[in-house]
N, C-alpha and C positions, 0 to 999 in steps of 0.2 A: 311854451313855458321854459324858463332857463333852468339849468342844472347847477347845483351848488358843488362845483368841483373842490372848492376850498374846504368845505366841511368834510368831504370824502378824504381828502389828503390829510387833514388834521386828525381825523379818526384813526387813520393808518399810523401816522407818526406817534400818536399817543400809545397805541398798542405796541409799536416797536420799542418805544422807551420803556414800557412796562416789562418787556422781555430782555432789556439791556442789549438790544441790537444797536451796535455803533453805527454801522452803515448798511443800508439796504439798496439793492439794485433790482429794478423792474424793467424787463426787456420785452415782454409780450405787448405787441402794438395795441391790443384791445385794453390791456391794463394801463398802459401809458395814457391812452385816451381817457379811460375811466377816471384817472386822478388829475389829469392836466387839461383836458379839452383838446389836445393835439392828436390828430389821427393821421397816421402815415404807415405805409408798408415800406420799410427800408430795404426789402429784398435781402441781399447778402451783406448789406452794410450794417454798421453798429448803431443801435439806438437804445438809450437807457435813461430812465428816471432814477436819479440817485438821491437818497435821503441820508444826509450826514448828521446824525444826532450828536456827534462830538462837537460840531460847530453850530448846530441848529440851523443848518442851511440845506437848500435843495438845488440840484442842478439837472438840466435836461440836455443830454448828449444826443446830437442828431447829425445825420449826414449834412455836409456843407450845403448841398443843393436844397435842403429843406429848411435852412436857417430862417429865412424870412417868413415862411409859413408857420414855423414853430413860434416865432416871436409874436405873430399876430394872434395865434389861437391858444397858446398855452398860458395857464395861470402862473406857471413857474417861469420867471423871466431871466433867470441866470442860465443862459443857453450857451453850450459849448459845441461849436461846429467842428466836425472832423472831415477833412478832405480825403479823397480816395487814396492818396499816397501815404497818408499817416497811419501809424499803428495805434488803433483806438485804445488798446490796453496800456500803452505807454502814456497816452494823454490822460486816461483815467487815473493812473498812478500819480501823475504830476498834480492833478487836481485834488486827489485824496491823499495828500502828503501826511506822513506820520503813520504810526503803527495801528493796524486794525486787527482786533482779536475776535470780534463777533460780527459776522457778515451775513446779512439776510438775502436769500435768493428765492426765486420761483423754481423749486427743485424739479418739477415735471418738465420744464422747458429748457433748462440749462443743458447744453450739449457737452460732450466730453472735451471738445476743442475749447469751448468757453471756460470750462472748469480748469483745464490745464493752463490757459492764459491767466486766469485769476490767481491760480496757485503760484505762478511765477511772479506775478506783480505784488501779491500780498501773502508771502509765505507763512506769516504768523497767524493767519485767519483760520477760524473754525466757522463752518457754514451751517446756517439754520434755515429751515423751510418756512417761508412766510406765505406760501401759496394758500394754505387752508384758511388763513384769516382773510386774504383777499377774496377768495371764493365765497366766504361767508358774507362779506360786505356786498358783493355783487348778487348774491342769492336773493336778497330782499329788494324788490323794486319799489321805488318811491312813486307817488302819484305823478310827479313830473315825468318819470320814465314811462309810465303807463300811457300818458298823453302821446308820447312819441311812438310807442309801440302800437297804439291804436291807429295812429296816422299810417303806419306801415301796413297794418292789416286792412284799413280802408282802401288803400291804393291797390293792394293785391286783389281785393274782392271786386274792384272796378275792372281790373285786368281780366279776372275770371269771367265776369259777366259779359264783357265785350269779346273776349277771346273765343268763347264757345260759339259765338255767332259766326265765327270765321271757319269753323270746322266743316270740312267737306270730304265726302268719300273720295279716296284717291290721293289726297294730300299726304305727305310723309310726316312722321313724328317730328323730324327736324324742321320742316316748314312751319308746322304749328308752333313749335318752340320759338322759332324766330319771330313769328307774329306776336307771341306773348311777351317776349323780351322787348320788342319795339314798343308795345303798349305800356310797359312798365315805365319807360322814360317819358312817353307821351303824357302819362298821368302824374309825373312829377317825382318819380323815384330816381335815385342815382344809378340804379341798376339792380340786377338780381342779387339776392343774398346768398344764393348758391346756384349751381348749374340747373336750369329748369328741367324737370323730369316730365316728359310726355311719353306715355307708353300705351300702345294699342294692342288689342287682342291678347294672344298668349304672352306677349312681353310684359303685360301688366302684372304678371305673377312674379316679376323681379322687383323686390321692394325698392332697390336703388338702381334700377336699370338705366341705361343711357339711350336717349333718343337717337334713332338712326333712319335708315331708308325704308323701314317698314311702313306700308301705306295703311291708312285708316279705311276699314271695310265695314260694310253692313253687318250688324250683329256683334261687333267688337265691344268689349270693355274699353274705355278710354280713361286712363288714370293721369291726372295732372297734379303734380306736387311742385309748388313754387313759392317764392317769397321775394320781397324786395328789401333793399337797404336804402334808407332815406338820408337826407343831408345831415340830420342830427345823429346819424350812425346807428340807429336802431333797426332791427330786422323783423320781418314777418316770415311765417312758414305755414302754409295751408295746403291741404290736399282734398280734392273731390274726385269722385269717380263717376263716369257717365256710361251710357250704352248708346251705340250708334244704330239708328233705324228702328230696331225692335229687340226687346229683351226676351230671352228664353226664361222658362220657369226656373231653371237652375240659377241663372244670373239674378233673377229677382230674389230667390231664396238666399243666396250668398250676400247680396247687398243688404237685405233686411236684417240678417244676423249681424253684420258689421255695424249697421246703424244702431241696433239695439245695444251692441257692445260699447259703442261710442257713448251712447246716452247713459249706460250703466256706469261707465268710468267717470263721466262728468258728475252724475248724481252722487257718487261716492266721495267726491272731493269735499273736504272740510279741514279746518285747522285743528291741530292737536292729535291727529291720528297718524299712524305710520304711512309713509308714502307708498309702501307696497300695497296698501289697501285699494288704491285706485287701479293699479295694474290687475290685481286679483279679481276685482269686481268686473272689469271689462273682459278679462280672459275667461272667466267662468261662463259667460254667455256663449262664447265661441266653443269652449270645451263641451258644454252641455248639449250643444247642437251637433257634436261629433266632428268638429273641424279644428280641434286643438292642435293637431299636427301641422296645420297650415298657417299657424300664427306663432312665429318663432323669434320675435324681437320684443323689446320692451315696449310699453304702451305710450311712453312719452319722455320728453326731455325739456329742460329749461331753455329759454332763449332770451336775448336782450341785445347787447351790442355785438354779440356773437351768435351764430346760428344754434350752436349746441353749448349750453351752459349747465351748471347745476340748477335744480336737482335732476337726478336720473330716476325716472319713474319705472321701477322694475319690481318683480315679485319678491325680491330678497332685501329690498332697501328698508331697513328698520328705522331710519331717521324720521323724525316727526315733521309733518307739514306745518308750516308757520305762516302767519299773516305776512303778506308781501311777496310770496312766491308766485311766479308765473311759469307755466309749463304747457306743453301740448298734451292732448289726449288723442292718440292716433292708432287705434286697433286696425287690424287688417286680416284678410284671408287671402292666401296666395297659393293657387292650385296650378302646378306645372301643366303646360299644354292647353289649359283652359283659360286662365287669366286670374286677375286679382282685384280686390277692392280695398281701398283705404279711405277712411274719413277722418280728417284731422282738424281739431279745433284748438284755440289758445285760451287757457283758463287762468284766471287771476284770483288769488285769495287776498282780498283787499285789507285795508288798515283795520277794519272792524271785524274781520273774519267772514265777511260775506263773499259769495262767489260771483265773479263777473266773467262772462264769456265774451271775449273780444271779437271773435269771429261770428258773423251773422249770415254768411252765404247759405242759401237753402241746402238742406241735407236729404230731402226726399229724392228718390231716384229720378233723374232727368234723362229723357230720351232725346238725343240730338239727331235731327233729320239731315 
């Protein structure tokens, strides 16, 4: 399904005009893609979508080596290529000739260097934060976006199903991570949406641990947290936890509590209630069982064309859940020296307020031999 980039861009421009923003500059690669269809990581080079409401025109500034790709992918066809020896802020000033007094920026991502360069180029400008509106647009996922997100979920679940067949006692976390990332591309993904997390035994108690030379052993928890990015640029993010060989009663207890917490968090999801409700519902299960001290992170986050987007599902977020929001529910218990369990699903509040769970991979405890 195609994405209506034009409508997204028109919605933003209408908002900017209503706020009397004369010129807006968007530099976050994910936001540039969201509005234009052009995806690139410029690294240290300058890339920006410029909306000039004084002239009712738009420009896409890209590194010269990306010019052809931008011309092919972007709905904004006025493309300004900047070669490595040129000063991008001088080029920007040349193209935005005339005085600018109200300049819109993504305040959270503008560096001090960028601010200083802009201040030199446009000394009369006062800067306004346009990021909250952009975040609000991206917060609500269309059905077209969900189709792409579901594709990313389906691929990672194929990877999980095939990947756990390759688990062997004695293989390292890194070896399994490599097998999983090979499968991602074999099943049609562009690659991982983040560095694949494979943690065995006591290392599974590290929520964002890094795979290493730790070997997988009989009796270990095995935590696998991974996702893919597909060609349409949408991400998935799924976690499942397994036990190798045989589970102890303690492992079964911890796993069952996390599963109940995951189910309680999902059951609490509905439109119109504070987002904190979902975290509180999931957290209460773990706290009531005496493991509250071992669950010290939020229960979920939004995702889309980036791995972490709005909304943030934590116990103090008073913002209301709305139709169109998609986010993870991923409670966990992490006990030092013993290990940890996390179960993560992706949940969507659809156009009519119904709850759709994109993830389908089984959640009952699986023992891998």
